[in-house]
N, C-alpha and C positions, 0 to 999 in steps of 0.2 A: 502494499500500500505506501507506503512511503519512496519507496523508487518511482512508481507512478506517478505519487505528487510531484517527485524534483524532475521528471520529464515534465510532466507539464511547463511545472514553472520556467524550466531552461528552454521551453518553446516556446512562450509567451515573451519572457526576452528578445530571443531571437527576431521574432514577430514585432514585437518595438522595436530592435536595433535597424532593421530593414527598411522600418515603414520612417522611421526620424531619418536616414541616410537616402532615402528615396526623392523626403524631402526637400534635404538639402540641397541635393542634386538638383531638384527642377527648381530651385531658389536661384541658385548657382548658375542654371543653364538664361533663368528669365536675367540677371543681371550682366549675363555678359552677352547676350542677344542685343540687351537696350543698347548697354555700349557701346557697341559694334550698329546698332543703328544711328547713335548719333554722331558717329565715326564717319561713316557711311553719306550720313546726312550734313557734314562740315563738307568732306571731300566734294559733294554735287554742287553745295553754295559757291566754292571755289572755282570749281572746274568750269561752273556753267556761263562765266564770264572770259574763260579764252578762247582764242583759234582754233588752238592742238589739241583736240577735248582727249584722245585717246592716249596720247603722254602725259596731259596733266591726272587720270584717274589713274595710269600708272604706277603714276611716281607718286602720288601725294596719298594712296590705299595703305602705304605702310606706314603711315605714321599710327601710332600708338598711341592718339589723344586725340582728346577732342580740343583743345588749345588751340586757337588760333592763330596765334603764334607761332607754333610748333607749322603748321601748316606752310606759313610765310617762308620759314627757316629752309623747311624743305624745297622749296619750288627751290630756289637760290643756289642751296646745296648742291641739287640736281643739275643744274644747268653750270657750277662750276667745273662738277665728274665728267660733264658730258664734253666740255672746253678741255678739259687735261687729258682725255681720250682723244678726241682730234689733236692736239695738239703731238702726244704719242705716234699717231696716225701718218700724220706731215712727217714729223720723224725717222718715220721708217720709208716716205718714197725718195727721199734722198739717194739712197743707196742706187736709185732704181734709176734715176735720170742725173749720172755723174757726168756725164757726156753733153749734156747738156745746157752751160750753163744757168740762160735767163730763168728755165723753168726752177735749177734746184735754187738762186737767189730767192726767186718770186716763193718757193718750199720753206726756204729760209727766213723769210719776211714773215710769211703764215707764222709759225713759230715766234716770232718777236708778238706779233700782233697777239695772239693766242694769250704770251706770257703777262700782255698787258689787259687784255681779257680777265685773265684770273685775278689778276689784280684788283679790278674793279669788282669780280664778284665775291672776293675776301672784303672787301670793304662794306659794299652791300650786309653780306653775312652779318658783319659782327655789328652794323649798326643798329639791323632788327635785332639783334642779342643784348644789344647796349643800351635798348631804349623800351618805356614801359608800354603795354598796348594801346591805351588808352590814350599815349603823345605820340604814337607812332605819325601820327598824318603832320606833325613835325618835320618826320624823317621822310617825308613824301617823295617831294622834290629831288632829296639827292639820292634818291633808288632809283626813280626814275633817269637822271642824271647817267647815271651809274652804269645800270642795264641798258640805256641806249647805247651808251659808248660799245658795248657789248657787241650789239649787233653791227655796231658801224665796223668795229675792227672785223667783224669775222667778212662783213659783206665785198670790206679791203683787201682782206684776202685771196678772197674770190676773183678781184678784179685783175689781181696778179699776173692772171692764166690767159688774158687775153687771145696771146700767141701760139699759146696749146693747146685746144677745143679739147683735146684727149684728156688731159691732166684736171685739165676745168670742171670736165663732169665729174671726174675720178674725185674731185675735191667735194663738190657740189653732192654726193652723194655720202661723201663720209661725213660731212657737216653737219648733218638732216638732224640727229637729233640734238647736238648743242646749239641750232638755230632755234628748234621748236621750243626748246625746254627756256631760252633764253627771253624768247615770246612770248611764253604764259609765264614767265617770274614777270616780264616789265606790265602785261595786263594785269596783273595781282594787283603792282603797287599803285599803277592807274586806277587802277577802281576801286581801292580800297576802301575805303566808305561807305561805297554799295556794297560790299561782300561780306563784311563787317557787322553792317545795317542787321541784314540777314537774322545774324547772330543776338542781334537786341544788344550789338555796344554800337554806341553815339560817340565818337572821335573827338575830342575837341580842334574846337577850329582853329585855326591861325592864318594871317593874312601874310603873303609872299612879301611885301615892303613894309612891314610894322618895324619901327625900331625898337630892336631889344636893348633894356638899359641892363648892364650886367656888373653888379658889387663887387669889389674886390674882394679875389680870391673865391669868389663863386663863380661858378661857367654857366652859362645857360641853359636851358632846357634840351635846346635842339642842338646840342654837340656832342658826338657823337663819343662811345667810349673809347675809341682808340684816339680821339682827336683830346681827351681829358689824359690822359695816358703821355703822349707827348709832352704835351703845357706842361704837365705836373713835374715834366724835369728838369724846367729851367724859370728862375725868377723873373716871373709875368706883374709885379708890382707896379713897375711905371710901363707896362705897356699901355700906349696911345697910339687910335687910329688913327693914319696921315689923312683919310679927308670921309665926312658922314654924307649920306648920301639922304634926303628924304623929301617927297614929293610936296608935302606940307610947305615947304620953305623954312621950319626952323634950326638944318643945320647950316653947312658949307654952303652945297648945292642943291639945287630943287632934281635935278637929275645925272646920269653918266655924263650927257653929250657936253654937259657946263663944264665939268671937273674935265674933261678929254680932252677940248677945243683951248682950254689954259696951260695943261703939262703934257699933251703929247701930240706931237707933229709928226704929218705924213702918217695919220691912222684915219681911218671909221669909224661913228660912234653912233648909238642910237640913244635912244631912251630906255631906262629900265621901267618893264613894263610887268613881267611875269620872271616866271621859275627859271627859262632858259637865258638868262643873261650872260 
């Protein structure tokens, strides 16, 4: 009788244990599915604005987070990796054209261009990493400038093969990934406010031509982490601007043209109106 009761008791314990395990597994799977759903929605929010959506989804799907800042960083990092890969590809082709000096020179120029492109992408990546998400709008113009420069470097690379159509076609195929991923990163930087609004995030509005005041030993919020580290190495307590341009007329000059006409000869200048001065 006692043995029978023990068997019944053990059976009940086993049944309860299995039930608890089942409930825990279902709950965990539910949480995992919910997180995955949010991550996929975040990917969709970013990629819906890009021109190369397949490349975008392939890149951002690997982000194990729902933090928008992680997606921005990943888009830039993916472009950097693709540019480095194209650099190595260009280097490998030099051996094949050792008897063609023009093409060899163009390939070396490409390598230089990709070096510059990597520098711009690394600056972009550092800028995103060193800023808070709510203030990232203040860095948008820098990101657009750097990423636009990367696309220009890529195009300049291809322009060097006008004399060799076969090699130009080879290079065009080799640069596809770098071109698409950089284009996606630039689109994300340009449409940042629209993208983040889908997450319910409102960025701090900034004016591209407002005058920033800087207290002694205090850096303005638009300074990147990289710039802060560089300036921290020197004594900047006595640094003063050479000239300050403000359209309201309260500073030295109302526009850059006014200053340029007085200080620079044999140069063409224009009014300061926007981010691409």
